Legacy VTK file of the C-alpha trace (Angstrom):
# vtk DataFile Version 3.0
C-alpha trace
ASCII
DATASET POLYDATA
POINTS 182 float
0.019 0.055 0.000
2.735 2.456 0.951
4.745 1.770 -2.173
1.699 2.451 -4.365
1.096 5.824 -2.617
4.723 6.930 -3.361
4.511 5.581 -6.888
1.348 7.644 -7.464
2.992 10.704 -5.856
5.924 10.366 -8.207
3.542 10.193 -11.226
1.721 13.318 -9.971
4.909 15.207 -9.496
6.252 14.186 -12.894
3.171 15.410 -14.496
3.363 18.735 -12.652
6.871 19.507 -13.745
7.549 21.238 -17.097
8.303 18.715 -19.797
11.782 18.707 -21.124
11.576 15.281 -22.755
12.950 14.564 -26.130
16.529 15.469 -25.595
18.355 18.757 -25.879
16.766 21.572 -27.821
19.170 23.342 -30.207
19.431 27.079 -30.297
17.866 28.418 -33.491
19.648 30.942 -35.647
16.891 33.546 -35.311
13.973 34.122 -32.911
11.338 31.548 -31.984
8.256 32.869 -33.846
5.446 30.828 -32.338
4.760 27.947 -29.966
6.446 29.923 -27.124
5.416 27.400 -24.428
7.689 24.507 -25.413
10.987 23.130 -24.208
13.825 25.577 -24.707
17.622 25.297 -25.239
19.819 25.097 -22.192
21.919 27.984 -23.485
21.786 31.261 -25.341
24.942 32.272 -27.236
26.289 35.566 -25.759
24.193 35.385 -22.583
24.610 33.469 -19.349
21.869 30.990 -18.653
21.294 30.930 -14.893
19.474 28.643 -12.492
17.259 29.821 -9.602
20.159 30.047 -7.086
22.156 32.275 -9.476
19.044 34.414 -10.396
18.445 34.948 -6.682
22.112 36.023 -6.095
21.880 38.435 -9.036
18.752 40.035 -7.727
19.719 40.175 -4.062
23.136 41.647 -4.888
21.545 44.228 -7.342
23.801 42.780 -10.068
20.966 42.417 -12.570
17.576 44.026 -13.039
14.920 41.409 -13.339
12.969 41.844 -16.628
9.667 39.998 -16.870
8.587 39.498 -20.459
5.249 37.733 -20.125
2.801 38.317 -22.955
-0.035 40.745 -22.330
-2.873 41.708 -24.627
-3.532 45.217 -25.635
-5.749 47.166 -27.908
-4.056 48.139 -31.164
-2.293 51.397 -30.534
-3.755 51.422 -27.026
-2.697 50.617 -23.459
-2.038 47.169 -22.041
-5.111 45.277 -20.861
-4.533 44.061 -17.397
-7.252 42.507 -15.145
-5.119 42.289 -11.989
-1.521 42.723 -10.724
0.733 39.827 -11.659
3.474 38.220 -9.535
6.963 39.330 -10.430
10.508 38.946 -9.126
10.919 41.734 -6.627
12.770 44.843 -7.814
12.129 44.204 -11.402
10.057 45.598 -14.313
7.547 43.968 -16.644
8.051 44.684 -20.321
5.249 42.774 -22.082
5.612 41.185 -25.503
9.258 42.143 -26.005
9.905 38.414 -26.206
7.613 37.843 -29.201
9.592 36.492 -32.256
8.033 39.385 -34.284
6.965 42.036 -31.757
6.342 44.749 -34.319
7.964 48.221 -34.516
6.034 49.793 -31.666
6.936 47.005 -29.118
10.527 46.927 -30.416
10.824 50.781 -29.882
9.279 50.280 -26.415
11.985 47.754 -25.563
14.789 49.894 -26.923
13.592 52.988 -25.036
12.688 51.173 -21.809
16.046 49.417 -21.569
17.852 52.676 -22.354
15.972 54.442 -19.541
16.224 51.569 -17.028
19.916 51.146 -17.542
20.775 54.854 -17.916
22.218 53.970 -21.235
24.782 51.623 -19.646
25.149 48.638 -21.938
27.128 46.839 -19.147
24.247 46.852 -16.732
23.056 43.424 -15.840
19.696 42.350 -17.152
17.943 39.176 -16.057
15.272 38.095 -18.525
12.600 35.743 -17.423
9.095 34.557 -18.247
7.884 31.083 -17.223
9.572 27.654 -17.422
9.639 26.273 -20.945
8.817 29.651 -22.450
10.811 31.024 -25.449
9.691 34.544 -24.807
12.497 35.213 -22.265
15.007 33.465 -24.659
13.918 35.800 -27.468
14.003 38.896 -25.259
17.546 38.112 -24.015
18.707 37.533 -27.545
17.153 40.838 -28.608
18.890 42.640 -25.755
22.211 41.095 -27.017
21.426 42.444 -30.446
20.980 45.914 -28.929
24.510 45.781 -27.477
23.842 44.861 -23.847
26.781 42.850 -22.658
25.633 41.487 -19.259
22.525 39.503 -20.275
21.259 36.749 -18.065
18.606 34.346 -19.175
16.596 32.653 -16.332
15.250 29.683 -18.106
12.990 28.467 -15.248
11.476 31.903 -14.734
8.704 32.771 -12.411
7.794 29.026 -12.115
11.284 28.224 -10.783
11.318 31.232 -8.524
7.950 30.270 -6.988
8.831 26.640 -6.698
11.887 27.621 -4.618
9.570 29.536 -2.277
11.122 32.868 -3.071
9.089 36.082 -2.610
7.333 37.768 -5.312
5.713 41.227 -5.610
2.578 42.091 -7.584
3.123 44.486 -10.359
1.887 45.718 -13.623
3.540 46.263 -16.986
5.529 49.356 -17.660
3.155 51.452 -19.647
3.966 52.300 -23.226
3.472 56.024 -22.448
6.024 55.853 -19.562
8.786 55.375 -22.152
10.101 58.674 -23.366
LINES 1 183
182 0 1 2 3 4 5 6 7 8 9 10 11 12 13 14 15 16 17 18 19 20 21 22 23 24 25 26 27 28 29 30 31 32 33 34 35 36 37 38 39 40 41 42 43 44 45 46 47 48 49 50 51 52 53 54 55 56 57 58 59 60 61 62 63 64 65 66 67 68 69 70 71 72 73 74 75 76 77 78 79 80 81 82 83 84 85 86 87 88 89 90 91 92 93 94 95 96 97 98 99 100 101 102 103 104 105 106 107 108 109 110 111 112 113 114 115 116 117 118 119 120 121 122 123 124 125 126 127 128 129 130 131 132 133 134 135 136 137 138 139 140 141 142 143 144 145 146 147 148 149 150 151 152 153 154 155 156 157 158 159 160 161 162 163 164 165 166 167 168 169 170 171 172 173 174 175 176 177 178 179 180 181
C-alpha cells in the first residue's frame, strides 16, 4: 500500500513539472516565432543561462535588473489590458511582449527605449530576462537585448515558475506602460 502511494505521488509530481523530454533543444539561428510554451535550449549564445540560485544572487546583490517579458494583450495602438496585478520577481520591471519573435515596430521601440531608460544607457548593466519555465519569450528577449548591445545579459530559463517553486518572494506589479517610455 505504501509503495503504491509513493509511486502515485511520483507520477503526479512528474506530470506537474515542465516537460523537457525529447533530448536537448538546439538554439535556433533567429528568434522563435510561435509555440512559445515549449522546451527551450539550455543556453543562449552571448548570454549567461542561470538557475534559480544564481538568479536569486543576481537580484539580491543588485547585479541584474529582473525583466519580466510575459505576454499581455492590448488594444492596437492602445494601453495594455490588465485584469489584476501579476506576480513578479521583486525589484524588477515588466516589459510585455518584447519576447515575441516578431513584436512589431512599436513594441521593439518600447523595448529599446525602456532598456535605455532603465539602464541609464549603460550597456554593461546586468539584465535578467525571465518569463515562465519552458517559455521562449524570455530567450527571445534576452537574444534581442544582446542584439541591442547589452553585454551582461542573463537568461533565467525556469522563470517565475522556478522562482515560486523555490519559495522565493514575489511582488505584484503591472507592466511598464507604453506611455512611460520617453
